[in-house]
N, C-alpha and C positions, 0 to 999 in steps of 0.2 A: 504494500500500500504506500510505502514511502516514495516509490517511483512515481505513482500517480499524484501524490500530494505535491511533488516537485513540478509535475506537468500542470497541475491546477495553479500553482504559484506562477509559473512561467506565463500561462495564459492571462492571468490577472495583470501581471507586470507589463505584458505586451499592449494592453489596452484594447485588444481585439475582442469582438464578440466570440462566443463559443463556435458558432458556425464558421466565421472567417478564420479563426485559429485552426480549427479542424481541417478546413480546406488547405490552408498553408502547410500543415503538418502531414497531410495525406491520411487522416483517420476519419472514421465515420463518427458524426456527432452522437449517435446512440451509445457508442463505446465510451465516449467522454462522459455522458450523462450517467451511464451505469456506474462508473468509478466515482463520480461525484456523489452519487447517492450512497454508495458503500462507505465512502469517507465520512459523509454526514452522519450515517447511522453509527459508525464507530466512534465519532466524536461525541455524539449524544450519549452513548453508553459510558464513555469516560466521564462526561459531565455528571451523569446520574450517579456513578460510583463515587465521585468526589463529594456530591451532595450527601450521600448516605454516610460517607466517612466523616464529614463535617458535622452531621446531625448527631453522631455518637460522641462528639467532643463535649467537654463541659462548657458551660456558658463563659463568655469573656469575663476575665477577672477571677474565675474559679479555677481550681486545679483538681485533677482526678486523684483520688486516694483509694488504694485498695487495702483491704484488711489483711493482716498477716494470718498465717495458719494457726499460730499460737495466740491464744487469748488469755491474758493474765487477769485474774480476779482483781478488781480495784481494792486498794488497801484502805482508802477512805472515800466518802461520797464524792468529794470534789475530783477524784481521779477517774470517775465513771464516764468521762467524755473527753473531748478535745478542746484545747484552747486556741482560739483564732485571734491573732493580733493584727489590727489595722491601725497604722500610725501608732499612737500612744495608747490606744484603747485595746482592751481584751474582752473577748466574749467566750464564755464556756458553753459548749454545745454538747448535749447529751442525746441519747437515742430518742428521747421524747420531744426534742425540739422540733417544731414544725418547720417545714422548708419555707413556707410563705413568710413566717415571722423572721426566720434567719435571713432571708433575702432582703426584707425591709430594713432590718437592723444593719446589715452590712452596707446597704446603699446609703443609709444615713451616715454611718461612720466614715465611709469613703468621702462623702460630701463635706463632712466636718474636718477631716484631716488634711 
């Protein structure tokens, strides 16, 4: 397909219509259109794959954290979560912290810092 992508680029750079370019190069316009369609389908598949990949990423300003296989029992209640620091502020997040509340709190802290 790289070969045909090059041909498409040459045709665009030439400023000629597809029909005129194909006449000049001695190829049938149907062949050109076939490969143009194949390249567009391949490009659309790549774009869709990128969209799906991006959709799996955490939102901007967040980072993905994975839990380790070993889970240690907390020694005291304040150890039962994670501490998030934004600027000089700290927020303790536990399993029961709602994502909407956490999102709002983090947005406010980012604006204040």
